[in-house]
N, CA, C and O atoms as a Maestro MAE file, in Angstrom:
{
 s_m_m2io_version
 :::
 2.0.0
}

f_m_ct {
 s_m_title
 :::
 protein
 m_atom[308] {
  # First column is atom index #
  i_m_mmod_type
  r_m_x_coord
  r_m_y_coord
  r_m_z_coord
  i_m_residue_number
  s_m_chain_name
  s_m_pdb_residue_name
  s_m_pdb_atom_name
  i_m_atomic_number
  :::
  1 25 -26.363 181.893 109.302 1 A "MET " " N  " 7
  2 3 -25.620 180.440 109.185 1 A "MET " " CA " 6
  3 2 -26.791 179.698 110.205 1 A "MET " " C  " 6
  4 15 -27.453 180.128 111.149 1 A "MET " " O  " 8
  5 25 -26.709 178.466 109.579 2 A "SER " " N  " 7
  6 3 -27.608 177.548 110.708 2 A "SER " " CA " 6
  7 2 -26.549 176.964 111.397 2 A "SER " " C  " 6
  8 15 -25.337 177.009 111.184 2 A "SER " " O  " 8
  9 25 -27.194 176.419 112.245 3 A "GLU " " N  " 7
  10 3 -26.212 175.020 113.558 3 A "GLU " " CA " 6
  11 2 -25.972 173.921 112.843 3 A "GLU " " C  " 6
  12 15 -26.757 173.268 112.156 3 A "GLU " " O  " 8
  13 25 -24.834 173.757 113.048 4 A "CYS " " N  " 7
  14 3 -24.080 172.443 112.552 4 A "CYS " " CA " 6
  15 2 -24.002 171.377 113.574 4 A "CYS " " C  " 6
  16 15 -23.894 171.855 114.704 4 A "CYS " " O  " 8
  17 25 -24.026 169.740 113.528 5 A "LYS " " N  " 7
  18 3 -23.459 169.031 115.125 5 A "LYS " " CA " 6
  19 2 -22.679 168.528 114.549 5 A "LYS " " C  " 6
  20 15 -22.350 167.510 115.158 5 A "LYS " " O  " 8
  21 25 -21.896 168.700 113.258 6 A "LEU " " N  " 7
  22 3 -20.591 168.134 113.018 6 A "LEU " " CA " 6
  23 2 -19.464 168.589 113.528 6 A "LEU " " C  " 6
  24 15 -19.262 169.803 113.497 6 A "LEU " " O  " 8
  25 25 -18.627 167.822 114.027 7 A "ASP " " N  " 7
  26 3 -17.639 168.565 114.352 7 A "ASP " " CA " 6
  27 2 -16.225 168.575 113.069 7 A "ASP " " C  " 6
  28 15 -15.704 167.577 112.572 7 A "ASP " " O  " 8
  29 25 -15.963 169.692 112.856 8 A "HIS " " N  " 7
  30 3 -14.877 169.805 111.870 8 A "HIS " " CA " 6
  31 2 -13.603 169.725 112.356 8 A "HIS " " C  " 6
  32 15 -13.292 170.383 113.349 8 A "HIS " " O  " 8
  33 25 -12.571 168.789 111.625 9 A "SER " " N  " 7
  34 3 -10.984 168.554 111.730 9 A "SER " " CA " 6
  35 2 -10.391 170.125 111.369 9 A "SER " " C  " 6
  36 15 -10.996 171.047 110.822 9 A "SER " " O  " 8
  37 25 -8.855 170.078 111.926 10 A "HIS " " N  " 7
  38 3 -8.517 171.171 111.560 10 A "HIS " " CA " 6
  39 2 -7.803 170.977 109.842 10 A "HIS " " C  " 6
  40 15 -7.043 171.769 109.284 10 A "HIS " " O  " 8
  41 25 -8.235 169.936 109.407 11 A "ASP " " N  " 7
  42 3 -7.770 169.547 107.842 11 A "ASP " " CA " 6
  43 2 -9.052 170.429 107.502 11 A "ASP " " C  " 6
  44 15 -9.006 171.543 106.979 11 A "ASP " " O  " 8
  45 25 -9.971 169.886 107.809 12 A "ASP " " N  " 7
  46 3 -11.297 170.185 107.155 12 A "ASP " " CA " 6
  47 2 -11.543 171.804 107.042 12 A "ASP " " C  " 6
  48 15 -12.028 172.261 106.007 12 A "ASP " " O  " 8
  49 25 -11.281 172.440 107.865 13 A "VAL " " N  " 7
  50 3 -10.955 174.099 108.420 13 A "VAL " " CA " 6
  51 2 -9.715 174.382 107.285 13 A "VAL " " C  " 6
  52 15 -10.061 175.217 106.449 13 A "VAL " " O  " 8
  53 25 -8.860 174.052 107.166 14 A "LYS " " N  " 7
  54 3 -7.634 174.085 106.047 14 A "LYS " " CA " 6
  55 2 -8.155 174.137 104.782 14 A "LYS " " C  " 6
  56 15 -7.963 175.141 104.096 14 A "LYS " " O  " 8
  57 25 -8.980 172.918 104.240 15 A "GLN " " N  " 7
  58 3 -9.464 172.180 103.175 15 A "GLN " " CA " 6
  59 2 -10.561 173.675 103.051 15 A "GLN " " C  " 6
  60 15 -10.456 174.161 101.925 15 A "GLN " " O  " 8
  61 25 -11.389 174.331 103.812 16 A "LYS " " N  " 7
  62 3 -12.672 175.013 103.556 16 A "LYS " " CA " 6
  63 2 -11.948 176.335 103.230 16 A "LYS " " C  " 6
  64 15 -12.464 177.187 102.508 16 A "LYS " " O  " 8
  65 25 -10.524 176.495 103.887 17 A "TYR " " N  " 7
  66 3 -9.810 178.018 103.666 17 A "TYR " " CA " 6
  67 2 -9.538 177.930 102.278 17 A "TYR " " C  " 6
  68 15 -10.107 178.673 101.479 17 A "TYR " " O  " 8
  69 25 -8.549 176.908 101.866 18 A "GLU " " N  " 7
  70 3 -8.422 176.963 100.554 18 A "GLU " " CA " 6
  71 2 -9.362 176.891 99.270 18 A "GLU " " C  " 6
  72 15 -9.092 177.203 98.110 18 A "GLU " " O  " 8
  73 25 -10.453 176.428 99.766 19 A "GLN " " N  " 7
  74 3 -11.237 176.797 98.893 19 A "GLN " " CA " 6
  75 2 -11.745 178.396 98.779 19 A "GLN " " C  " 6
  76 15 -11.921 179.029 97.738 19 A "GLN " " O  " 8
  77 25 -11.895 178.776 99.917 20 A "GLN " " N  " 7
  78 3 -12.458 180.080 99.539 20 A "GLN " " CA " 6
  79 2 -11.151 181.382 99.599 20 A "GLN " " C  " 6
  80 15 -11.459 182.547 99.349 20 A "GLN " " O  " 8
  81 25 -9.906 181.046 99.909 21 A "LYS " " N  " 7
  82 3 -9.137 182.277 100.129 21 A "LYS " " CA " 6
  83 2 -9.152 183.413 99.186 21 A "LYS " " C  " 6
  84 15 -9.109 184.626 99.390 21 A "LYS " " O  " 8
  85 25 -9.249 182.482 97.735 22 A "GLU " " N  " 7
  86 3 -9.309 183.704 96.693 22 A "GLU " " CA " 6
  87 2 -10.603 184.766 96.978 22 A "GLU " " C  " 6
  88 15 -10.880 185.703 96.229 22 A "GLU " " O  " 8
  89 25 -11.246 184.463 98.066 23 A "PHE " " N  " 7
  90 3 -12.577 185.352 97.826 23 A "PHE " " CA " 6
  91 2 -12.273 186.322 99.145 23 A "PHE " " C  " 6
  92 15 -12.800 187.423 99.306 23 A "PHE " " O  " 8
  93 25 -11.417 185.765 99.967 24 A "LEU " " N  " 7
  94 3 -11.200 186.879 101.040 24 A "LEU " " CA " 6
  95 2 -10.462 187.423 100.636 24 A "LEU " " C  " 6
  96 15 -9.953 187.345 99.517 24 A "LEU " " O  " 8
  97 25 -10.105 188.573 102.088 25 A "PRO " " N  " 7
  98 3 -9.538 189.837 102.054 25 A "PRO " " CA " 6
  99 2 -7.700 189.414 102.133 25 A "PRO " " C  " 6
  100 15 -7.247 188.656 102.991 25 A "PRO " " O  " 8
  101 25 -6.997 189.972 101.240 26 A "SER " " N  " 7
  102 3 -5.666 189.405 100.796 26 A "SER " " CA " 6
  103 2 -5.068 189.562 102.639 26 A "SER " " C  " 6
  104 15 -4.856 188.600 103.376 26 A "SER " " O  " 8
  105 25 -4.966 190.484 102.875 27 A "ASP " " N  " 7
  106 3 -4.285 190.287 104.865 27 A "ASP " " CA " 6
  107 2 -4.739 189.367 105.595 27 A "ASP " " C  " 6
  108 15 -4.236 189.066 106.677 27 A "ASP " " O  " 8
  109 25 -5.820 188.769 105.051 28 A "MET " " N  " 7
  110 3 -6.038 187.636 106.130 28 A "MET " " CA " 6
  111 2 -5.330 186.428 106.126 28 A "MET " " C  " 6
  112 15 -5.270 185.713 107.126 28 A "MET " " O  " 8
  113 25 -4.555 186.039 104.603 29 A "GLY " " N  " 7
  114 3 -3.584 185.171 104.454 29 A "GLY " " CA " 6
  115 2 -2.802 184.463 105.663 29 A "GLY " " C  " 6
  116 15 -2.798 183.274 105.985 29 A "GLY " " O  " 8
  117 25 -1.856 186.033 106.476 30 A "PRO " " N  " 7
  118 3 -0.847 185.560 107.232 30 A "PRO " " CA " 6
  119 2 -1.290 185.152 108.834 30 A "PRO " " C  " 6
  120 15 -0.600 184.752 109.771 30 A "PRO " " O  " 8
  121 25 -3.167 185.513 108.690 31 A "LEU " " N  " 7
  122 3 -3.768 185.274 110.067 31 A "LEU " " CA " 6
  123 2 -4.086 183.925 109.721 31 A "LEU " " C  " 6
  124 15 -4.171 183.078 110.611 31 A "LEU " " O  " 8
  125 25 -4.240 183.684 108.718 32 A "PHE " " N  " 7
  126 3 -4.738 181.812 108.714 32 A "PHE " " CA " 6
  127 2 -3.205 180.735 108.680 32 A "PHE " " C  " 6
  128 15 -2.853 179.562 108.800 32 A "PHE " " O  " 8
  129 25 -2.779 181.843 108.477 33 A "GLU " " N  " 7
  130 3 -1.155 180.984 108.116 33 A "GLU " " CA " 6
  131 2 -0.640 180.594 109.725 33 A "GLU " " C  " 6
  132 15 -0.051 179.553 110.013 33 A "GLU " " O  " 8
  133 25 -0.954 181.526 110.550 34 A "ALA " " N  " 7
  134 3 -0.375 181.450 111.968 34 A "ALA " " CA " 6
  135 2 -1.532 180.261 112.556 34 A "ALA " " C  " 6
  136 15 -1.351 179.144 113.040 34 A "ALA " " O  " 8
  137 25 -2.816 181.067 112.267 35 A "PHE " " N  " 7
  138 3 -3.662 180.074 112.872 35 A "PHE " " CA " 6
  139 2 -3.507 178.133 112.728 35 A "PHE " " C  " 6
  140 15 -3.675 177.245 113.564 35 A "PHE " " O  " 8
  141 25 -3.174 178.108 111.472 36 A "PHE " " N  " 7
  142 3 -2.880 176.538 111.358 36 A "PHE " " CA " 6
  143 2 -1.270 176.216 111.925 36 A "PHE " " C  " 6
  144 15 -0.566 175.232 111.697 36 A "PHE " " O  " 8
  145 25 -1.081 177.014 112.462 37 A "LYS " " N  " 7
  146 3 0.371 176.528 112.851 37 A "LYS " " CA " 6
  147 2 -0.050 175.956 114.679 37 A "LYS " " C  " 6
  148 15 0.654 175.270 115.420 37 A "LYS " " O  " 8
  149 25 -1.278 176.488 114.923 38 A "GLU " " N  " 7
  150 3 -1.641 176.117 116.380 38 A "GLU " " CA " 6
  151 2 -2.745 174.996 116.682 38 A "GLU " " C  " 6
  152 15 -3.369 174.382 115.818 38 A "GLU " " O  " 8
  153 25 -2.836 174.886 117.683 39 A "HIS " " N  " 7
  154 3 -3.838 173.873 117.947 39 A "HIS " " CA " 6
  155 2 -5.075 174.811 119.041 39 A "HIS " " C  " 6
  156 15 -4.949 175.453 120.084 39 A "HIS " " O  " 8
  157 25 -6.406 174.420 118.024 40 A "HIS " " N  " 7
  158 3 -7.517 175.211 118.575 40 A "HIS " " CA " 6
  159 2 -8.766 173.948 119.104 40 A "HIS " " C  " 6
  160 15 -8.855 172.763 118.782 40 A "HIS " " O  " 8
  161 25 -9.451 174.620 119.841 41 A "THR " " N  " 7
  162 3 -10.667 173.869 120.515 41 A "THR " " CA " 6
  163 2 -11.727 173.667 119.210 41 A "THR " " C  " 6
  164 15 -11.803 174.311 118.164 41 A "THR " " O  " 8
  165 25 -12.497 172.536 119.688 42 A "GLN " " N  " 7
  166 3 -13.691 171.766 118.601 42 A "GLN " " CA " 6
  167 2 -14.550 173.330 118.217 42 A "GLN " " C  " 6
  168 15 -14.753 173.504 117.015 42 A "GLN " " O  " 8
  169 25 -14.932 174.188 118.961 43 A "ASP " " N  " 7
  170 3 -15.452 175.109 119.148 43 A "ASP " " CA " 6
  171 2 -15.062 176.379 118.244 43 A "ASP " " C  " 6
  172 15 -15.708 177.321 117.786 43 A "ASP " " O  " 8
  173 25 -13.629 175.955 118.189 44 A "ILE " " N  " 7
  174 3 -12.719 177.547 117.095 44 A "ILE " " CA " 6
  175 2 -12.965 176.777 115.624 44 A "ILE " " C  " 6
  176 15 -13.356 177.258 114.560 44 A "ILE " " O  " 8
  177 25 -12.675 175.718 115.884 45 A "LEU " " N  " 7
  178 3 -12.993 174.864 114.349 45 A "LEU " " CA " 6
  179 2 -14.040 174.985 113.737 45 A "LEU " " C  " 6
  180 15 -14.168 175.287 112.551 45 A "LEU " " O  " 8
  181 25 -15.016 174.711 114.659 46 A "ASN " " N  " 7
  182 3 -16.366 174.712 113.790 46 A "ASN " " CA " 6
  183 2 -16.375 175.967 113.472 46 A "ASN " " C  " 6
  184 15 -16.154 176.280 112.302 46 A "ASN " " O  " 8
  185 25 -16.594 176.795 114.300 47 A "GLU " " N  " 7
  186 3 -16.886 178.278 114.205 47 A "GLU " " CA " 6
  187 2 -16.025 178.456 112.560 47 A "GLU " " C  " 6
  188 15 -16.528 178.524 111.438 47 A "GLU " " O  " 8
  189 25 -14.848 178.486 112.902 48 A "VAL " " N  " 7
  190 3 -14.130 179.128 111.152 48 A "VAL " " CA " 6
  191 2 -14.546 178.162 110.098 48 A "VAL " " C  " 6
  192 15 -14.785 178.647 108.991 48 A "VAL " " O  " 8
  193 25 -14.651 177.105 110.227 49 A "PHE " " N  " 7
  194 3 -15.359 176.764 109.201 49 A "PHE " " CA " 6
  195 2 -16.666 176.957 108.437 49 A "PHE " " C  " 6
  196 15 -16.851 176.920 107.221 49 A "PHE " " O  " 8
  197 25 -17.643 177.201 109.563 50 A "HIS " " N  " 7
  198 3 -18.627 177.917 109.062 50 A "HIS " " CA " 6
  199 2 -18.975 179.224 108.698 50 A "HIS " " C  " 6
  200 15 -20.028 179.358 108.076 50 A "HIS " " O  " 8
  201 25 -18.244 180.305 108.983 51 A "LEU " " N  " 7
  202 3 -17.429 181.555 108.566 51 A "LEU " " CA " 6
  203 2 -17.384 180.954 107.034 51 A "LEU " " C  " 6
  204 15 -18.222 181.055 106.137 51 A "LEU " " O  " 8
  205 25 -16.510 180.502 107.047 52 A "LEU " " N  " 7
  206 3 -15.805 180.177 105.661 52 A "LEU " " CA " 6
  207 2 -17.048 179.462 104.229 52 A "LEU " " C  " 6
  208 15 -17.229 179.729 103.041 52 A "LEU " " O  " 8
  209 25 -17.707 178.381 105.325 53 A "LYS " " N  " 7
  210 3 -18.460 177.622 104.205 53 A "LYS " " CA " 6
  211 2 -19.480 178.831 103.096 53 A "LYS " " C  " 6
  212 15 -20.329 179.609 103.531 53 A "LYS " " O  " 8
  213 25 -19.190 178.719 102.042 54 A "LYS " " N  " 7
  214 3 -19.848 179.020 101.066 54 A "LYS " " CA " 6
  215 2 -19.716 180.898 101.348 54 A "LYS " " C  " 6
  216 15 -20.559 181.720 100.989 54 A "LYS " " O  " 8
  217 25 -18.850 181.094 101.834 55 A "TYR " " N  " 7
  218 3 -18.822 182.863 101.947 55 A "TYR " " CA " 6
  219 2 -18.454 183.571 100.387 55 A "TYR " " C  " 6
  220 15 -18.820 184.700 100.060 55 A "TYR " " O  " 8
  221 25 -17.558 182.530 99.425 56 A "ASP " " N  " 7
  222 3 -17.881 183.233 97.874 56 A "ASP " " CA " 6
  223 2 -19.561 183.525 97.338 56 A "ASP " " C  " 6
  224 15 -20.029 184.131 96.374 56 A "ASP " " O  " 8
  225 25 -20.056 182.906 98.276 57 A "LEU " " N  " 7
  226 3 -21.770 182.864 97.345 57 A "LEU " " CA " 6
  227 2 -22.479 184.032 98.434 57 A "LEU " " C  " 6
  228 15 -23.404 184.783 98.126 57 A "LEU " " O  " 8
  229 25 -21.968 183.988 99.436 58 A "ALA " " N  " 7
  230 3 -22.786 185.116 100.410 58 A "ALA " " CA " 6
  231 2 -23.135 186.781 99.919 58 A "ALA " " C  " 6
  232 15 -22.408 187.565 99.310 58 A "ALA " " O  " 8
  233 25 -24.073 186.904 100.270 59 A "PRO " " N  " 7
  234 3 -24.662 188.530 99.718 59 A "PRO " " CA " 6
  235 2 -23.142 189.521 100.720 59 A "PRO " " C  " 6
  236 15 -22.546 189.156 101.733 59 A "PRO " " O  " 8
  237 25 -22.998 190.533 100.060 60 A "GLU " " N  " 7
  238 3 -21.912 191.477 100.562 60 A "GLU " " CA " 6
  239 2 -22.059 191.649 101.720 60 A "GLU " " C  " 6
  240 15 -21.147 191.230 102.432 60 A "GLU " " O  " 8
  241 25 -23.318 192.367 102.439 61 A "ASP " " N  " 7
  242 3 -23.088 192.559 104.023 61 A "ASP " " CA " 6
  243 2 -23.239 190.819 104.847 61 A "ASP " " C  " 6
  244 15 -23.336 190.948 106.068 61 A "ASP " " O  " 8
  245 25 -23.254 190.093 104.620 62 A "GLU " " N  " 7
  246 3 -23.179 188.823 105.177 62 A "GLU " " CA " 6
  247 2 -21.461 188.477 105.177 62 A "GLU " " C  " 6
  248 15 -20.804 188.079 106.139 62 A "GLU " " O  " 8
  249 25 -20.989 188.759 103.814 63 A "LYS " " N  " 7
  250 3 -19.378 188.758 103.931 63 A "LYS " " CA " 6
  251 2 -18.695 189.899 105.007 63 A "LYS " " C  " 6
  252 15 -17.796 189.584 105.787 63 A "LYS " " O  " 8
  253 25 -19.022 190.682 104.958 64 A "LYS " " N  " 7
  254 3 -18.666 191.606 105.694 64 A "LYS " " CA " 6
  255 2 -19.003 191.529 106.807 64 A "LYS " " C  " 6
  256 15 -18.503 192.537 107.308 64 A "LYS " " O  " 8
  257 25 -19.711 190.825 107.842 65 A "SER " " N  " 7
  258 3 -20.220 190.235 108.914 65 A "SER " " CA " 6
  259 2 -19.148 189.256 109.217 65 A "SER " " C  " 6
  260 15 -18.459 189.227 110.237 65 A "SER " " O  " 8
  261 25 -19.083 188.196 107.860 66 A "ARG " " N  " 7
  262 3 -18.105 187.267 108.431 66 A "ARG " " CA " 6
  263 2 -16.650 187.556 108.538 66 A "ARG " " C  " 6
  264 15 -15.894 186.934 109.285 66 A "ARG " " O  " 8
  265 25 -16.316 188.479 107.798 67 A "GLU " " N  " 7
  266 3 -14.521 188.852 107.774 67 A "GLU " " CA " 6
  267 2 -14.686 189.167 109.380 67 A "GLU " " C  " 6
  268 15 -14.115 188.370 110.125 67 A "GLU " " O  " 8
  269 25 -15.444 190.303 110.018 68 A "ASN " " N  " 7
  270 3 -15.214 191.200 110.886 68 A "ASN " " CA " 6
  271 2 -15.159 189.533 112.127 68 A "ASN " " C  " 6
  272 15 -14.251 189.354 112.938 68 A "ASN " " O  " 8
  273 25 -16.074 188.792 111.973 69 A "ARG " " N  " 7
  274 3 -15.822 187.754 113.012 69 A "ARG " " CA " 6
  275 2 -14.262 186.997 112.877 69 A "ARG " " C  " 6
  276 15 -13.411 186.717 113.721 69 A "ARG " " O  " 8
  277 25 -14.327 186.834 111.550 70 A "LEU " " N  " 7
  278 3 -12.945 186.079 111.236 70 A "LEU " " CA " 6
  279 2 -11.638 186.850 112.003 70 A "LEU " " C  " 6
  280 15 -10.780 186.270 112.669 70 A "LEU " " O  " 8
  281 25 -11.710 188.273 111.741 71 A "TYR " " N  " 7
  282 3 -10.558 188.892 111.975 71 A "TYR " " CA " 6
  283 2 -10.438 188.922 113.766 71 A "TYR " " C  " 6
  284 15 -9.393 189.182 114.364 71 A "TYR " " O  " 8
  285 25 -11.455 188.669 114.275 72 A "LEU " " N  " 7
  286 3 -11.863 188.964 115.867 72 A "LEU " " CA " 6
  287 2 -11.167 187.215 116.275 72 A "LEU " " C  " 6
  288 15 -10.283 186.973 117.096 72 A "LEU " " O  " 8
  289 25 -11.855 186.292 115.465 73 A "VAL " " N  " 7
  290 3 -11.015 184.966 115.555 73 A "VAL " " CA " 6
  291 2 -9.574 184.491 115.510 73 A "VAL " " C  " 6
  292 15 -8.995 183.645 116.191 73 A "VAL " " O  " 8
  293 25 -9.069 185.423 114.321 74 A "LEU " " N  " 7
  294 3 -7.890 185.301 113.622 74 A "LEU " " CA " 6
  295 2 -7.053 185.620 114.780 74 A "LEU " " C  " 6
  296 15 -6.481 184.738 115.420 74 A "LEU " " O  " 8
  297 25 -6.961 187.016 115.093 75 A "LYS " " N  " 7
  298 3 -6.694 187.671 115.870 75 A "LYS " " CA " 6
  299 2 -6.423 187.362 117.196 75 A "LYS " " C  " 6
  300 15 -5.301 187.688 117.582 75 A "LYS " " O  " 8
  301 25 -7.139 186.833 117.973 76 A "ASN " " N  " 7
  302 3 -7.629 186.847 119.166 76 A "ASN " " CA " 6
  303 2 -7.252 184.863 119.961 76 A "ASN " " C  " 6
  304 15 -7.492 184.358 121.057 76 A "ASN " " O  " 8
  305 25 -6.614 184.358 118.725 77 A "VAL " " N  " 7
  306 3 -6.391 183.080 119.432 77 A "VAL " " CA " 6
  307 2 -4.754 182.207 119.280 77 A "VAL " " C  " 6
  308 15 -4.566 181.142 119.868 77 A "VAL " " O  " 8
  :::
 }
 m_bond[307] {
  # First column is bond index #
  i_m_from
  i_m_to
  i_m_order
  :::
  1 1 2 1
  2 2 3 1
  3 3 4 2
  4 3 5 1
  5 5 6 1
  6 6 7 1
  7 7 8 2
  8 7 9 1
  9 9 10 1
  10 10 11 1
  11 11 12 2
  12 11 13 1
  13 13 14 1
  14 14 15 1
  15 15 16 2
  16 15 17 1
  17 17 18 1
  18 18 19 1
  19 19 20 2
  20 19 21 1
  21 21 22 1
  22 22 23 1
  23 23 24 2
  24 23 25 1
  25 25 26 1
  26 26 27 1
  27 27 28 2
  28 27 29 1
  29 29 30 1
  30 30 31 1
  31 31 32 2
  32 31 33 1
  33 33 34 1
  34 34 35 1
  35 35 36 2
  36 35 37 1
  37 37 38 1
  38 38 39 1
  39 39 40 2
  40 39 41 1
  41 41 42 1
  42 42 43 1
  43 43 44 2
  44 43 45 1
  45 45 46 1
  46 46 47 1
  47 47 48 2
  48 47 49 1
  49 49 50 1
  50 50 51 1
  51 51 52 2
  52 51 53 1
  53 53 54 1
  54 54 55 1
  55 55 56 2
  56 55 57 1
  57 57 58 1
  58 58 59 1
  59 59 60 2
  60 59 61 1
  61 61 62 1
  62 62 63 1
  63 63 64 2
  64 63 65 1
  65 65 66 1
  66 66 67 1
  67 67 68 2
  68 67 69 1
  69 69 70 1
  70 70 71 1
  71 71 72 2
  72 71 73 1
  73 73 74 1
  74 74 75 1
  75 75 76 2
  76 75 77 1
  77 77 78 1
  78 78 79 1
  79 79 80 2
  80 79 81 1
  81 81 82 1
  82 82 83 1
  83 83 84 2
  84 83 85 1
  85 85 86 1
  86 86 87 1
  87 87 88 2
  88 87 89 1
  89 89 90 1
  90 90 91 1
  91 91 92 2
  92 91 93 1
  93 93 94 1
  94 94 95 1
  95 95 96 2
  96 95 97 1
  97 97 98 1
  98 98 99 1
  99 99 100 2
  100 99 101 1
  101 101 102 1
  102 102 103 1
  103 103 104 2
  104 103 105 1
  105 105 106 1
  106 106 107 1
  107 107 108 2
  108 107 109 1
  109 109 110 1
  110 110 111 1
  111 111 112 2
  112 111 113 1
  113 113 114 1
  114 114 115 1
  115 115 116 2
  116 115 117 1
  117 117 118 1
  118 118 119 1
  119 119 120 2
  120 119 121 1
  121 121 122 1
  122 122 123 1
  123 123 124 2
  124 123 125 1
  125 125 126 1
  126 126 127 1
  127 127 128 2
  128 127 129 1
  129 129 130 1
  130 130 131 1
  131 131 132 2
  132 131 133 1
  133 133 134 1
  134 134 135 1
  135 135 136 2
  136 135 137 1
  137 137 138 1
  138 138 139 1
  139 139 140 2
  140 139 141 1
  141 141 142 1
  142 142 143 1
  143 143 144 2
  144 143 145 1
  145 145 146 1
  146 146 147 1
  147 147 148 2
  148 147 149 1
  149 149 150 1
  150 150 151 1
  151 151 152 2
  152 151 153 1
  153 153 154 1
  154 154 155 1
  155 155 156 2
  156 155 157 1
  157 157 158 1
  158 158 159 1
  159 159 160 2
  160 159 161 1
  161 161 162 1
  162 162 163 1
  163 163 164 2
  164 163 165 1
  165 165 166 1
  166 166 167 1
  167 167 168 2
  168 167 169 1
  169 169 170 1
  170 170 171 1
  171 171 172 2
  172 171 173 1
  173 173 174 1
  174 174 175 1
  175 175 176 2
  176 175 177 1
  177 177 178 1
  178 178 179 1
  179 179 180 2
  180 179 181 1
  181 181 182 1
  182 182 183 1
  183 183 184 2
  184 183 185 1
  185 185 186 1
  186 186 187 1
  187 187 188 2
  188 187 189 1
  189 189 190 1
  190 190 191 1
  191 191 192 2
  192 191 193 1
  193 193 194 1
  194 194 195 1
  195 195 196 2
  196 195 197 1
  197 197 198 1
  198 198 199 1
  199 199 200 2
  200 199 201 1
  201 201 202 1
  202 202 203 1
  203 203 204 2
  204 203 205 1
  205 205 206 1
  206 206 207 1
  207 207 208 2
  208 207 209 1
  209 209 210 1
  210 210 211 1
  211 211 212 2
  212 211 213 1
  213 213 214 1
  214 214 215 1
  215 215 216 2
  216 215 217 1
  217 217 218 1
  218 218 219 1
  219 219 220 2
  220 219 221 1
  221 221 222 1
  222 222 223 1
  223 223 224 2
  224 223 225 1
  225 225 226 1
  226 226 227 1
  227 227 228 2
  228 227 229 1
  229 229 230 1
  230 230 231 1
  231 231 232 2
  232 231 233 1
  233 233 234 1
  234 234 235 1
  235 235 236 2
  236 235 237 1
  237 237 238 1
  238 238 239 1
  239 239 240 2
  240 239 241 1
  241 241 242 1
  242 242 243 1
  243 243 244 2
  244 243 245 1
  245 245 246 1
  246 246 247 1
  247 247 248 2
  248 247 249 1
  249 249 250 1
  250 250 251 1
  251 251 252 2
  252 251 253 1
  253 253 254 1
  254 254 255 1
  255 255 256 2
  256 255 257 1
  257 257 258 1
  258 258 259 1
  259 259 260 2
  260 259 261 1
  261 261 262 1
  262 262 263 1
  263 263 264 2
  264 263 265 1
  265 265 266 1
  266 266 267 1
  267 267 268 2
  268 267 269 1
  269 269 270 1
  270 270 271 1
  271 271 272 2
  272 271 273 1
  273 273 274 1
  274 274 275 1
  275 275 276 2
  276 275 277 1
  277 277 278 1
  278 278 279 1
  279 279 280 2
  280 279 281 1
  281 281 282 1
  282 282 283 1
  283 283 284 2
  284 283 285 1
  285 285 286 1
  286 286 287 1
  287 287 288 2
  288 287 289 1
  289 289 290 1
  290 290 291 1
  291 291 292 2
  292 291 293 1
  293 293 294 1
  294 294 295 1
  295 295 296 2
  296 295 297 1
  297 297 298 1
  298 298 299 1
  299 299 300 2
  300 299 301 1
  301 301 302 1
  302 302 303 1
  303 303 304 2
  304 303 305 1
  305 305 306 1
  306 306 307 1
  307 307 308 2
  :::
 }
}
């Protein structure tokens, strides 16, 4: 994934999640629900946005890598 200099809002991340949730593992749903109830740093918002961005188009090995990182972030925030 390339580095992006844009800051993504809570709403940007939520919208990106809504676009990608059907492609994500179903057990991530409750983790995202909890995530969206909290306030997060800009770094976390940007990271989650970019992990979700074009997730559906990523090759399987890239999806697994992104899923692993998403689990780490979502379970530890």
